[in-house]
N, C-alpha and C positions, 0 to 999 in steps of 0.2 A: 533421514530425509534430506533432500537437496534444498539449498537456499537459492531463491530466484528473486529477481527484482519485482516489486509490486506491479510495475508496468506490464509484466508478462501475464498477469492473471486475467482470466476471462470473466465476463459478467456472471455473478452468482457464486464465484469461487471464494472460499474462506481461507484465511491464513493467519499466522502469528508473526508479528514483527520480531526479527532476530537482531538486526542492527541497521544503523544508517551507514552509508558509504562514507569513507573519509573524503574531505573536501579536495577537489581537483584544482581549485584555484580560489582566489579571494572572493569571487562572486558566489561560490558555493557555501561559504561560511555562514552568511546571513540566512540563506535558504535552509540549511541544516538546522540552524538555531530555531527558525520558525516551525519546521516540522517537529522538532523536539517539544517546543512550547505548546503545540496544539495536541500532543499526545502520541505521536508515533515513536513509542518507546519499546525496547525489547520486552517481550512477553505479552504485549497487547494484541488482542484478537481483532481482526477486521474482515470486512466482506466487500467485494466490488459489487455495487448495486446497479451501475449503469455506465455506458460509454456513449458519448455523443457521436452522431454521424454527420458528415463523413469523417473518416480518419481515426475515430475512436478516442478523441480527446475533446474536452476534459474527461477524466475518469472520476466517477462518483464513488467515494469510499465511505462506508459506514464504520466508524471507530467509536465504540461505546454507544452513547446515545446521540452522537453528532454525525453529520454527514459533511464530507469535505470534497471539493472538486479540485483535482490535481492535474496539472499538465503532465504529459508523458515523461518529460525530462525530470520533473519533480518526483514522480512515482518511481523512476529508475534509481533514485538515491535510497529508497527504502528496501532493505533486504527482508524477505519473508520466507517462512516455511509453510507450505501448503498443508492444510488440515486433511486428514483422511476422510473420505465420504462416510457419513453416518448411515448405518443400515436402517431401513424402515421397519418399524415394529407393528405387527397387526393389532 
């Protein structure tokens, strides 16, 4: 499966964190540390639960039992692999 940025997921989509992007500058170091500290770690499952209007940000993300609001540029630093849709069972 393809790794995409968290910022590209639509509301309701689920994914697994694969990695955080390397820092592009000194300002990204603290942001990446914060994302790591709150749980955006490889292997963690998440779901996009909402996007604000207009513009689609912030993005509300459910990670474990917590919900976080990320700005688009923050979510773009989180690489994820989308989960395959689960079939409905009768």
